[in-house]
C-alpha positions, 0 to 999 in steps of 0.5 A: 326283280322277276316279281316286278316284271311279273307285276308290269306284264301280268295286267296285259296277259290276263286269261278268260274269266280272270279279274281285270282292274277297273273301270271297265269302258263299254265301246259299243253301247257307251258307259262305264262299269265299276271295277270288279263287275262280272261279264253278264253285268245286265243280269246282275242288276248292274247299270253302266254309269255314263255322262248321260245319267249325270247332270254335273257331267252334262254341265261339264261336257256342255261347258266345254263343247259349247265354249270351243264352238263359240271360238272361230278359227283362223289359219295364220302365217308369219310375214317378213315383218315378223308379225302375221297374216291371216290366210284366207285362200288355203285349204285349211282356212276353207275347212274352218269356215265350212267343214261339210256340206251339212254341218256349220263349223260351230256344230262340227266343233260342238260335236267334236269337242264333246266326243273328245271329253265324253270318250277321250277321243274325236275322229273325223274323215278327211276327204281330198279333191282332185288336187289332193287337198282336204275338201271336207271333214266328216265327224264319226262315232268315237265309240265305233272308231279306233286306230289299228297298227299293222305289221309294218308299224303303219298306223290306219284307222277303222272309222264307222258311225256316220249315217252320211258316209255310211250311205256312200261307202257300203264297206268298212272304212280302213284309212291311213293316218293321213286322212284322219283328224285324230284329237285325243286326251292323255293315254293310259295303259288301259285302252289299247293301242297305246299311246294312239287312244286318248283317256277321258276325265270321266274315268277318274271321276267315275267314283264320284259320279257313283256316289252322286247317282247312288245318292239321288237314286236313294232320294227318289225312292224315299220320296216315291215310297214315302218311307218317312211321313211327315206326320203320325196320329197318336192315341192312348187307346188300343186299336185293332187292325180294322180301326187302325185302317179305318182312321188311316183311310179317313185321314187320307180322305181328308188330306191327300190328293185333290183334298189336300190341305182339308181339315181333318176332324180328330176324336177319341184322343187322337193327336197329331205329332209332326216329324221334323227332318233330321240332321242327316238330310243336310249332311247328305246335301253337303256330301253331294255338293262335294262330289259335284266339286270333285267332278268339276275338278277332274274336269278342270272347269272353275265352279263359277263357270257351272254356277255353282258359286265359289270365289267371286270374280271381279269381271267376266274377263277375269273369270274367262282368263282363269279358265283359258289359262287352265282347262279351256286353253289346253283344249284349244291348244290341243285342238289347234295342234291336231289340225296342224298335224293333219294339214301339215303345218309348220307350227308356231310361230312360222304357221298355225291355227288359232281359235280366237277367245275374244268371242268369249268377251262379246257380252263384257263391252265396257272391258272390251272397249277399255282394252281397245282404247288402252292398246290404241293409246299405248301404240299397239293397234292402230285406230283402224285395227281397233275399229275393225275388231268391233266391225266398225268402218276404217277412218282416214289417217287411222292406218298407223299406230300413234303415241303421245308426244312425250313418249321417246326412246331412252337414247333420246332422253340426253337431249331433252332440255331440263325444265328452267329453274329459279332466276339466278340459282345453280343448276341442280346435280344431274340436271342440264344447264340451259345454255345463256342466250347470247347478249345482243350488242347495245344499239346506238340511240340518239341522245336528247336533253331530259326534261326537269320541269315536273321535278322542278315544280314538285319541289317549288310546291313543297317550299311554298307549303312549308312556308305557309305553314310557318307564317301560320304557326307564328302569327 
């Protein structure tokens, strides 16, 4: 039991100069150091690893920040009909449209989401007006900001890094938690104070980033130093140092620089021999591709979003829905809850913030129109609601949802008459028999004498024809 407690407590009681578990984050300069790096890493030739040095990490950060910035946010509140109404006159709705005087909503969310996934935390200072309503939000530098816990347990934030605020406030900002928008990812014990500081996915993908950067640096050094030539010259003659240098200079003179592609003339038995690339180059490309996939896996981004292939999606909507159901959906919901905590909202379904993901399907016109048409036919949207989503004017009699006539409740199904069957056929089991129409009483019509003149004339002609036939046969 003592050994177990020692293993738990010992990481938090490290002495000066002792080895700590890595990786280590550099809060001021940014970047990460591998596990076991010395404190004088710059003298040991160790370079910090950061997202700026990896194209794959930059793609993942841009995918989240740019996509979240595309989704407009709204303040919603439940109404008496269990529906919801968009609130347009609240402080939250104004902040979502105008966060401050120098940033647009897209600019604010772009940088806030990037800080969130690059450092694990995003901080914004909330300034209030005379009515104690939040009037402005100012994004701070996540590397220079951090939460602090007072001796009483109250939470304060040390904020810095915004040059606009630094010009207005000449001293260090220590503000209470109620005036700070703090969006953070999962908390870990390697970042204190726990659980107030989030951790970035870069920590889990650090080894893959190091591997990818090492292979890239190796390839750069290889091509810069030309350690493996594309061809060599061979001969059976024994050449001294000066002759070898003379032949090399003459070859470079005809085939390098501005004369690349020239025609060297070989004498004295010299023969060119081309060097083909081995299979290790293709293996290196596969390893680099695998590291990129692992980085995307740590950020929970489908490879199709990053343009790296993978399973082909049937439509743009299916691709976006896959991402919304995983990493992007969590990011949007996490940011929404952080706004709700700052503005003291009741939460879903009573009052909440929602970022609209329909903007992600702006280019999928066919799929979007097909969905609206089906929603109108199914009675979910009224025609005017569907037209409003496409920024079209309202039409007369289009405010009420409508359905087709054959769509009725199950309780009314018993009163629906069945289809008529064949005349005289008995009704089938389970079908309602149609009631027979009431017979009308016979009406009294005046009787009149029938005329048989046509019948008599027909019979007379028949008798005459037979008599004529008999006379001809006996003549």
